[in-house]
DOVONU-672111 format. One record per residue: residue number from 1; residue in one letter; x negated, y negated, z negated of N, C-alpha, C in turn. Coordinates in steps of 0.2 Angstrom, whole numbers, plus 5000, padded with zeros to 4 digits. Each point is the difference from the previous one (the first is absolute). Layout:
% DOVONU-672111
nr = NUM	rest = A	n.X = X	n.Y = Y	n.Z = Z	ca.X = X	ca.Y = Y	ca.Z = Z	c.X = X	c.Y = Y	c.Z = Z
...
END
This chain:
% DOVONU-672111
nr = 1	rest = M	n.X = 4836	n.Y = 5088	n.Z = 4674	ca.X = 5000	ca.Y = 5007	ca.Z = 4997	c.X = 5004	c.Y = 5005	c.Z = 5005
nr = 2	rest = Y	n.X = 4997	n.Y = 5006	n.Z = 5000	ca.X = 5003	ca.Y = 5006	ca.Z = 5003	c.X = 5007	c.Y = 5001	c.Z = 4997
nr = 3	rest = S	n.X = 5005	n.Y = 5001	n.Z = 5005	ca.X = 5007	ca.Y = 5001	ca.Z = 4998	c.X = 5003	c.Y = 5004	c.Z = 5004
nr = 4	rest = R	n.X = 5001	n.Y = 5007	n.Z = 4998	ca.X = 5004	ca.Y = 5004	ca.Z = 5005	c.X = 5003	c.Y = 5005	c.Z = 4995
nr = 5	rest = K	n.X = 5003	n.Y = 4998	n.Z = 4995	ca.X = 5004	ca.Y = 5003	ca.Z = 4995	c.X = 5005	c.Y = 5005	c.Z = 5002
nr = 6	rest = E	n.X = 5003	n.Y = 4998	n.Z = 5006	ca.X = 5006	ca.Y = 5004	ca.Z = 5003	c.X = 4997	c.Y = 5006	c.Z = 5003
nr = 7	rest = E	n.X = 4994	n.Y = 5000	n.Z = 5001	ca.X = 4997	ca.Y = 5006	ca.Z = 5003	c.X = 4999	c.Y = 5006	c.Z = 4995
nr = 8	rest = G	n.X = 5002	n.Y = 5005	n.Z = 5002	ca.X = 5000	ca.Y = 5007	ca.Z = 4996	c.X = 4993	c.Y = 5001	c.Z = 4998
nr = 9	rest = D	n.X = 4999	n.Y = 5005	n.Z = 4997	ca.X = 4993	ca.Y = 5003	ca.Z = 4998	c.X = 4997	c.Y = 5005	c.Z = 5004
nr = 10	rest = W	n.X = 5006	n.Y = 5003	n.Z = 5004	ca.X = 4998	ca.Y = 5005	ca.Z = 5005	c.X = 5003	c.Y = 5000	c.Z = 5007
nr = 11	rest = E	n.X = 4997	n.Y = 5003	n.Z = 5005	ca.X = 5003	ca.Y = 5001	ca.Z = 5006	c.X = 4999	c.Y = 5006	c.Z = 5002
nr = 12	rest = V	n.X = 5005	n.Y = 5004	n.Z = 5004	ca.X = 5000	ca.Y = 5007	ca.Z = 5001	c.X = 4998	c.Y = 5000	c.Z = 5008
nr = 13	rest = T	n.X = 4995	n.Y = 5004	n.Z = 5001	ca.X = 4998	ca.Y = 5000	ca.Z = 5008	c.X = 5005	c.Y = 5005	c.Z = 5003
nr = 14	rest = A	n.X = 4999	n.Y = 5000	n.Z = 5006	ca.X = 5004	ca.Y = 5005	ca.Z = 5005	c.X = 4999	c.Y = 5007	c.Z = 4997
nr = 15	rest = N	n.X = 4994	n.Y = 5002	n.Z = 4998	ca.X = 4998	ca.Y = 5006	ca.Z = 4998	c.X = 5002	c.Y = 5002	c.Z = 4993
nr = 16	rest = G	n.X = 5005	n.Y = 4995	n.Z = 4997	ca.X = 5002	ca.Y = 5001	ca.Z = 4993	c.X = 4995	c.Y = 4998	c.Z = 4994
nr = 17	rest = L	n.X = 4994	n.Y = 4997	n.Z = 5002	ca.X = 4995	ca.Y = 4999	ca.Z = 4995	c.X = 5002	c.Y = 4993	c.Z = 4997
nr = 18	rest = Y	n.X = 5000	n.Y = 4999	n.Z = 4993	ca.X = 5000	ca.Y = 4994	ca.Z = 4996	c.X = 4993	c.Y = 4996	c.Z = 5000
nr = 19	rest = V	n.X = 5001	n.Y = 4994	n.Z = 5003	ca.X = 4993	ca.Y = 4997	ca.Z = 5000	c.X = 5002	c.Y = 4993	c.Z = 4996
nr = 20	rest = A	n.X = 4995	n.Y = 4997	n.Z = 4996	ca.X = 5000	ca.Y = 4995	ca.Z = 4996	c.X = 5001	c.Y = 4994	c.Z = 5004
nr = 21	rest = T	n.X = 5005	n.Y = 4996	n.Z = 4999	ca.X = 5000	ca.Y = 4992	ca.Z = 5005	c.X = 4995	c.Y = 4996	c.Z = 4998
nr = 22	rest = R	n.X = 4998	n.Y = 4995	n.Z = 5004	ca.X = 4995	ca.Y = 4996	ca.Z = 4999	c.X = 5002	c.Y = 4995	c.Z = 4993
nr = 23	rest = G	n.X = 5006	n.Y = 4999	n.Z = 5000	ca.X = 5002	ca.Y = 4996	ca.Z = 4994	c.X = 4999	c.Y = 5003	c.Z = 4994
nr = 24	rest = Y	n.X = 5001	n.Y = 5006	n.Z = 5000	ca.X = 4999	ca.Y = 5005	ca.Z = 4993	c.X = 4993	c.Y = 4999	c.Z = 4999
nr = 25	rest = L	n.X = 4996	n.Y = 5002	n.Z = 5005	ca.X = 4993	ca.Y = 5000	ca.Z = 4999	c.X = 4997	c.Y = 4993	c.Z = 4997
nr = 26	rest = I	n.X = 5003	n.Y = 4995	n.Z = 5003	ca.X = 4997	ca.Y = 4993	ca.Z = 4997	c.X = 5003	c.Y = 4999	c.Z = 4993
nr = 27	rest = R	n.X = 5007	n.Y = 5002	n.Z = 4999	ca.X = 5002	ca.Y = 4999	ca.Z = 4993	c.X = 4997	c.Y = 5004	c.Z = 4995
nr = 28	rest = R	n.X = 4997	n.Y = 5006	n.Z = 5002	ca.X = 4996	ca.Y = 5004	ca.Z = 4995	c.X = 4994	c.Y = 4997	c.Z = 4998
nr = 29	rest = G	n.X = 4997	n.Y = 4997	n.Z = 5005	ca.X = 4994	ca.Y = 4996	ca.Z = 4998	c.X = 4993	c.Y = 5003	c.Z = 5000
nr = 30	rest = F	n.X = 5000	n.Y = 5006	n.Z = 5003	ca.X = 4993	ca.Y = 5002	ca.Z = 5001	c.X = 4999	c.Y = 5004	c.Z = 5006
nr = 31	rest = C	n.X = 4994	n.Y = 5002	n.Z = 5002	ca.X = 5000	ca.Y = 5005	ca.Z = 5006	c.X = 4997	c.Y = 5006	c.Z = 4996
nr = 32	rest = C	n.X = 5004	n.Y = 5006	n.Z = 5001	ca.X = 4999	ca.Y = 5007	ca.Z = 4998	c.X = 4995	c.Y = 5003	c.Z = 5004
nr = 33	rest = S	n.X = 4998	n.Y = 4998	n.Z = 5006	ca.X = 4995	ca.Y = 5004	ca.Z = 5004	c.X = 5002	c.Y = 5006	c.Z = 5003
nr = 34	rest = N	n.X = 5007	n.Y = 5001	n.Z = 5000	ca.X = 5003	ca.Y = 5006	ca.Z = 5004	c.X = 5001	c.Y = 4998	c.Z = 5008
nr = 35	rest = K	n.X = 4998	n.Y = 4995	n.Z = 5002	ca.X = 5000	ca.Y = 4998	ca.Z = 5007	c.X = 5007	c.Y = 4999	c.Z = 5002
nr = 36	rest = C	n.X = 5005	n.Y = 4997	n.Z = 4996	ca.X = 5007	ca.Y = 4999	ca.Z = 5001	c.X = 5001	c.Y = 4997	c.Z = 5007
nr = 37	rest = R	n.X = 5004	n.Y = 5003	n.Z = 5004	ca.X = 5002	ca.Y = 4997	ca.Z = 5006	c.X = 5001	c.Y = 4992	c.Z = 5000
nr = 38	rest = N	n.X = 5004	n.Y = 4998	n.Z = 4995	ca.X = 5001	ca.Y = 4992	ca.Z = 4999	c.X = 4995	c.Y = 4997	c.Z = 4996
nr = 39	rest = C	n.X = 4995	n.Y = 5002	n.Z = 4998	ca.X = 4996	ca.Y = 4997	ca.Z = 4996	c.X = 4999	c.Y = 4993	c.Z = 5001
nr = 40	rest = P	n.X = 5000	n.Y = 4995	n.Z = 4996	ca.X = 4999	ca.Y = 4993	ca.Z = 5002	c.X = 4993	c.Y = 4997	c.Z = 4997
nr = 41	rest = Y	n.X = 4996	n.Y = 5005	n.Z = 4997	ca.X = 4994	ca.Y = 4999	ca.Z = 4997	c.X = 4994	c.Y = 5001	c.Z = 5006
nr = 42	rest = I	n.X = 5000	n.Y = 5006	n.Z = 5002	ca.X = 4995	ca.Y = 5003	ca.Z = 5005	c.X = 5004	c.Y = 5002	c.Z = 5006
nr = 43	rest = N	n.X = 4996	n.Y = 4998	n.Z = 5006	ca.X = 5003	ca.Y = 5003	ca.Z = 5006	c.X = 4997	c.Y = 5006	c.Z = 5001
nr = 44	rest = W	n.X = 5002	n.Y = 5005	n.Z = 4998	ca.X = 4998	ca.Y = 5007	ca.Z = 4999	c.X = 5000	c.Y = 5002	c.Z = 5008
nr = 45	rest = R	n.X = 5005	n.Y = 4999	n.Z = 5004	ca.X = 5000	ca.Y = 5004	ca.Z = 5006	c.X = 4998	c.Y = 4995	c.Z = 5006
nr = 46	rest = N	n.X = 4996	n.Y = 4994	n.Z = 4998	ca.X = 4998	ca.Y = 4996	ca.Z = 5006	c.X = 5006	c.Y = 4998	c.Z = 5005
nr = 47	rest = N	n.X = 5005	n.Y = 4998	n.Z = 4996	ca.X = 5006	ca.Y = 4997	ca.Z = 5005	c.X = 4999	c.Y = 4993	c.Z = 5001
nr = 48	rest = P	n.X = 4999	n.Y = 4999	n.Z = 5007	ca.X = 5000	ca.Y = 4993	ca.Z = 5002	c.X = 5005	c.Y = 4995	c.Z = 4997
nr = 49	rest = H	n.X = 5005	n.Y = 5003	n.Z = 4999	ca.X = 5006	ca.Y = 4996	ca.Z = 4998	c.X = 5001	c.Y = 4999	c.Z = 4993
nr = 50	rest = W	n.X = 4996	n.Y = 5003	n.Z = 4996	ca.X = 5000	ca.Y = 5000	ca.Z = 4993	c.X = 4999	c.Y = 4993	c.Z = 4997
nr = 51	rest = Q	n.X = 5003	n.Y = 4998	n.Z = 4995	ca.X = 5000	ca.Y = 4993	ca.Z = 4996	c.X = 4998	c.Y = 5001	c.Z = 4993
nr = 52	rest = P	n.X = 4996	n.Y = 4997	n.Z = 4997	ca.X = 4998	ca.Y = 5001	ca.Z = 4993	c.X = 5005	c.Y = 4997	c.Z = 4996
nr = 53	rest = L	n.X = 5001	n.Y = 5002	n.Z = 4994	ca.X = 5005	ca.Y = 4996	ca.Z = 4995	c.X = 4998	c.Y = 4993	c.Z = 4998
nr = 54	rest = P	n.X = 5005	n.Y = 4996	n.Z = 4999	ca.X = 4999	ca.Y = 4994	ca.Z = 4998	c.X = 4995	c.Y = 4999	c.Z = 4994
nr = 55	rest = A	n.X = 4995	n.Y = 4995	n.Z = 5001	ca.X = 4995	ca.Y = 4999	ca.Z = 4995	c.X = 5002	c.Y = 5000	c.Z = 4992
nr = 56	rest = E	n.X = 5006	n.Y = 4997	n.Z = 5000	ca.X = 5003	ca.Y = 4999	ca.Z = 4993	c.X = 5003	c.Y = 5007	c.Z = 4997
nr = 57	rest = C	n.X = 5000	n.Y = 5005	n.Z = 5004	ca.X = 5002	ca.Y = 5007	ca.Z = 4998	c.X = 4994	c.Y = 5004	c.Z = 4998
nr = 58	rest = I	n.X = 4994	n.Y = 4998	n.Z = 5001	ca.X = 4995	ca.Y = 5004	ca.Z = 4999	c.X = 4998	c.Y = 5000	c.Z = 4992
nr = 59	rest = K	n.X = 5000	n.Y = 5006	n.Z = 4996	ca.X = 4999	ca.Y = 5000	ca.Z = 4993	c.X = 4994	c.Y = 5005	c.Z = 4999
nr = 60	rest = R	n.X = 4997	n.Y = 4998	n.Z = 4994	ca.X = 4995	ca.Y = 5004	ca.Z = 4998	c.X = 5004	c.Y = 5006	c.Z = 4996
nr = 61	rest = A	n.X = 5000	n.Y = 5005	n.Z = 5002	ca.X = 5004	ca.Y = 5005	ca.Z = 4996	c.X = 4994	c.Y = 5007	c.Z = 5002
nr = 62	rest = R	n.X = 5004	n.Y = 5006	n.Z = 4999	ca.X = 4996	ca.Y = 5006	ca.Z = 5001	c.X = 4997	c.Y = 5000	c.Z = 5007
nr = 63	rest = V	n.X = 4994	n.Y = 5000	n.Z = 5001	ca.X = 4997	ca.Y = 5001	ca.Z = 5007	c.X = 4995	c.Y = 5006	c.Z = 4999
nr = 64	rest = S	n.X = 5001	n.Y = 5004	n.Z = 5006	ca.X = 4996	ca.Y = 5006	ca.Z = 5000	c.X = 4993	c.Y = 4998	c.Z = 5003
nr = 65	rest = P	n.X = 4995	n.Y = 5003	n.Z = 5000	ca.X = 4994	ca.Y = 5000	ca.Z = 5003	c.X = 5001	c.Y = 5000	c.Z = 5008
nr = 66	rest = K	n.X = 5005	n.Y = 5005	n.Z = 5002	ca.X = 5002	ca.Y = 5001	ca.Z = 5007	c.X = 5002	c.Y = 4994	c.Z = 5003
nr = 67	rest = S	n.X = 5005	n.Y = 4996	n.Z = 4997	ca.X = 5003	ca.Y = 4994	ca.Z = 5002	c.X = 4995	c.Y = 4995	c.Z = 5001
nr = 68	rest = T	n.X = 4995	n.Y = 4999	n.Z = 4994	ca.X = 4995	ca.Y = 4995	ca.Z = 5001	c.X = 4995	c.Y = 5001	c.Z = 5005
nr = 69	rest = C	n.X = 4998	n.Y = 5007	n.Z = 5002	ca.X = 4996	ca.Y = 5002	ca.Z = 5004	c.X = 5003	c.Y = 4998	c.Z = 5008
nr = 70	rest = A	n.X = 5006	n.Y = 5001	n.Z = 5000	ca.X = 5003	ca.Y = 4999	ca.Z = 5007	c.X = 5001	c.Y = 4992	c.Z = 5001
nr = 71	rest = A	n.X = 5001	n.Y = 4997	n.Z = 4996	ca.X = 5001	ca.Y = 4992	ca.Z = 5000	c.X = 4993	c.Y = 4997	c.Z = 5002
nr = 72	rest = Q	n.X = 4994	n.Y = 5003	n.Z = 4996	ca.X = 4993	ca.Y = 4997	ca.Z = 5002	c.X = 4998	c.Y = 5003	c.Z = 5007
nr = 73	rest = T	n.X = 5002	n.Y = 5006	n.Z = 5002	ca.X = 5000	ca.Y = 5002	ca.Z = 5006	c.X = 5003	c.Y = 4996	c.Z = 5006
nr = 74	rest = L	n.X = 5006	n.Y = 4998	n.Z = 4999	ca.X = 5003	ca.Y = 4997	ca.Z = 5005	c.X = 4998	c.Y = 4993	c.Z = 5000
nr = 75	rest = L	n.X = 4998	n.Y = 4996	n.Z = 4994	ca.X = 4998	ca.Y = 4994	ca.Z = 5000	c.X = 4993	c.Y = 5000	c.Z = 5004
nr = 76	rest = A	n.X = 4996	n.Y = 5004	n.Z = 5000	ca.X = 4993	ca.Y = 5001	ca.Z = 5004	c.X = 5002	c.Y = 5001	c.Z = 5007
nr = 77	rest = H	n.X = 5005	n.Y = 5003	n.Z = 5001	ca.X = 5001	ca.Y = 5002	ca.Z = 5007	c.X = 5004	c.Y = 4993	c.Z = 5004
nr = 78	rest = H	n.X = 5004	n.Y = 4997	n.Z = 4997	ca.X = 5003	ca.Y = 4993	ca.Z = 5002	c.X = 4994	c.Y = 4995	c.Z = 5001
nr = 79	rest = E	n.X = 4996	n.Y = 5000	n.Z = 4995	ca.X = 4994	ca.Y = 4995	ca.Z = 5000	c.X = 4996	c.Y = 5001	c.Z = 5006
nr = 80	rest = Q	n.X = 4999	n.Y = 5007	n.Z = 5001	ca.X = 4995	ca.Y = 5002	ca.Z = 5005	c.X = 5004	c.Y = 4998	c.Z = 5008
nr = 81	rest = E	n.X = 5007	n.Y = 5002	n.Z = 5000	ca.X = 5003	ca.Y = 4998	ca.Z = 5005	c.X = 5000	c.Y = 4993	c.Z = 5002
nr = 82	rest = L	n.X = 5000	n.Y = 4995	n.Z = 4995	ca.X = 5001	ca.Y = 4993	ca.Z = 5001	c.X = 4993	c.Y = 4998	c.Z = 5005
nr = 83	rest = Q	n.X = 4995	n.Y = 5004	n.Z = 4999	ca.X = 4994	ca.Y = 4998	ca.Z = 5004	c.X = 5000	c.Y = 5001	c.Z = 5007
nr = 84	rest = H	n.X = 5004	n.Y = 5006	n.Z = 5002	ca.X = 5001	ca.Y = 5001	ca.Z = 5007	c.X = 5006	c.Y = 5000	c.Z = 5003
nr = 85	rest = C	n.X = 5005	n.Y = 4998	n.Z = 4997	ca.X = 5007	ca.Y = 5000	ca.Z = 5003	c.X = 5001	c.Y = 4994	c.Z = 5004
nr = 86	rest = Q	n.X = 5006	n.Y = 5002	n.Z = 5004	ca.X = 5002	ca.Y = 4995	ca.Z = 5005	c.X = 5004	c.Y = 4995	c.Z = 4997
nr = 87	rest = P	n.X = 5000	n.Y = 4993	n.Z = 5003	ca.X = 5003	ca.Y = 4995	ca.Z = 4996	c.X = 5007	c.Y = 5001	c.Z = 4998
nr = 88	rest = A	n.X = 5004	n.Y = 5004	n.Z = 5004	ca.X = 5006	ca.Y = 5002	ca.Z = 4998	c.X = 5002	c.Y = 5004	c.Z = 4994
nr = 89	rest = E	n.X = 4994	n.Y = 5003	n.Z = 4998	ca.X = 5000	ca.Y = 5005	ca.Z = 4994	c.X = 4997	c.Y = 4997	c.Z = 4994
nr = 90	rest = K	n.X = 4998	n.Y = 4994	n.Z = 5001	ca.X = 4996	ca.Y = 4997	ca.Z = 4994	c.X = 5005	c.Y = 4998	c.Z = 4994
nr = 91	rest = A	n.X = 5005	n.Y = 4998	n.Z = 5001	ca.X = 5005	ca.Y = 4998	ca.Z = 4995	c.X = 5002	c.Y = 5006	c.Z = 4996
nr = 92	rest = R	n.X = 5002	n.Y = 5006	n.Z = 5003	ca.X = 5001	ca.Y = 5006	ca.Z = 4996	c.X = 4994	c.Y = 5002	c.Z = 4996
nr = 93	rest = H	n.X = 4994	n.Y = 5000	n.Z = 5003	ca.X = 4995	ca.Y = 5003	ca.Z = 4995	c.X = 4999	c.Y = 4995	c.Z = 4995
nr = 94	rest = Q	n.X = 5000	n.Y = 4994	n.Z = 5001	ca.X = 5000	ca.Y = 4995	ca.Z = 4994	c.X = 5005	c.Y = 5000	c.Z = 4995
nr = 95	rest = E	n.X = 5006	n.Y = 5002	n.Z = 5002	ca.X = 5006	ca.Y = 5001	ca.Z = 4996	c.X = 4998	c.Y = 5006	c.Z = 4995
nr = 96	rest = M	n.X = 4998	n.Y = 5006	n.Z = 5004	ca.X = 4998	ca.Y = 5006	ca.Z = 4996	c.X = 4995	c.Y = 5000	c.Z = 4995
nr = 97	rest = V	n.X = 4994	n.Y = 4995	n.Z = 5002	ca.X = 4995	ca.Y = 4998	ca.Z = 4995	c.X = 5002	c.Y = 4997	c.Z = 4995
nr = 98	rest = A	n.X = 5004	n.Y = 4995	n.Z = 5000	ca.X = 5003	ca.Y = 4996	ca.Z = 4995	c.X = 5004	c.Y = 5005	c.Z = 4995
nr = 99	rest = H	n.X = 5004	n.Y = 5005	n.Z = 5003	ca.X = 5004	ca.Y = 5004	ca.Z = 4996	c.X = 4997	c.Y = 5005	c.Z = 4996
nr = 100	rest = Y	n.X = 4994	n.Y = 5004	n.Z = 5004	ca.X = 4996	ca.Y = 5005	ca.Z = 4995	c.X = 4996	c.Y = 4995	c.Z = 4995
nr = 101	rest = T	n.X = 4998	n.Y = 4995	n.Z = 5002	ca.X = 4996	ca.Y = 4996	ca.Z = 4995	c.X = 5004	c.Y = 4998	c.Z = 4994
nr = 102	rest = R	n.X = 5006	n.Y = 4998	n.Z = 5001	ca.X = 5005	ca.Y = 4998	ca.Z = 4995	c.X = 5002	c.Y = 5006	c.Z = 4995
nr = 103	rest = L	n.X = 5001	n.Y = 5006	n.Z = 5004	ca.X = 5001	ca.Y = 5006	ca.Z = 4996	c.X = 4995	c.Y = 5002	c.Z = 4996
nr = 104	rest = L	n.X = 4994	n.Y = 5000	n.Z = 5003	ca.X = 4994	ca.Y = 5002	ca.Z = 4996	c.X = 4999	c.Y = 4995	c.Z = 4993
nr = 105	rest = E	n.X = 5001	n.Y = 4994	n.Z = 5002	ca.X = 4998	ca.Y = 4996	ca.Z = 4994	c.X = 5006	c.Y = 5000	c.Z = 4995
nr = 106	rest = Q	n.X = 5006	n.Y = 5001	n.Z = 5002	ca.X = 5005	ca.Y = 5002	ca.Z = 4995	c.X = 5000	c.Y = 5006	c.Z = 4996
nr = 107	rest = W	n.X = 4997	n.Y = 5005	n.Z = 5003	ca.X = 4999	ca.Y = 5006	ca.Z = 4997	c.X = 4993	c.Y = 5000	c.Z = 4996
nr = 108	rest = G	n.X = 4997	n.Y = 4994	n.Z = 5000	ca.X = 4994	ca.Y = 5000	ca.Z = 4996	c.X = 4994	c.Y = 5003	c.Z = 5003
nr = 109	rest = I	n.X = 4999	n.Y = 5001	n.Z = 5006	ca.X = 4995	ca.Y = 5004	ca.Z = 5004	c.X = 4995	c.Y = 4996	c.Z = 5003
nr = 110	rest = K	n.X = 5002	n.Y = 4994	n.Z = 5002	ca.X = 4996	ca.Y = 4995	ca.Z = 5004	c.X = 4999	c.Y = 4994	c.Z = 4997
END
């Protein structure tokens, strides 16, 4: 189970902005579709180093249509990339397909 209780809920950027931490967003239990910088549900910024939240942390809670649409779009993207990717990229796309499939199933969408 995910355990980062020692992590605070907010981090302050160099510009003085308060940003929700990944741990807080996981504990909150749902994606708000505000494209949070540390979102563990959806890779909004197409960051190659992004990691999905652990499967046991995915809950069916309030899910906006924007979040489900993003998850469906990214699932289709990674499924398509699997058809044309280099062998070194295959494991990453398979991991992302599994994540978005799990997320949509848990949200009752797929």
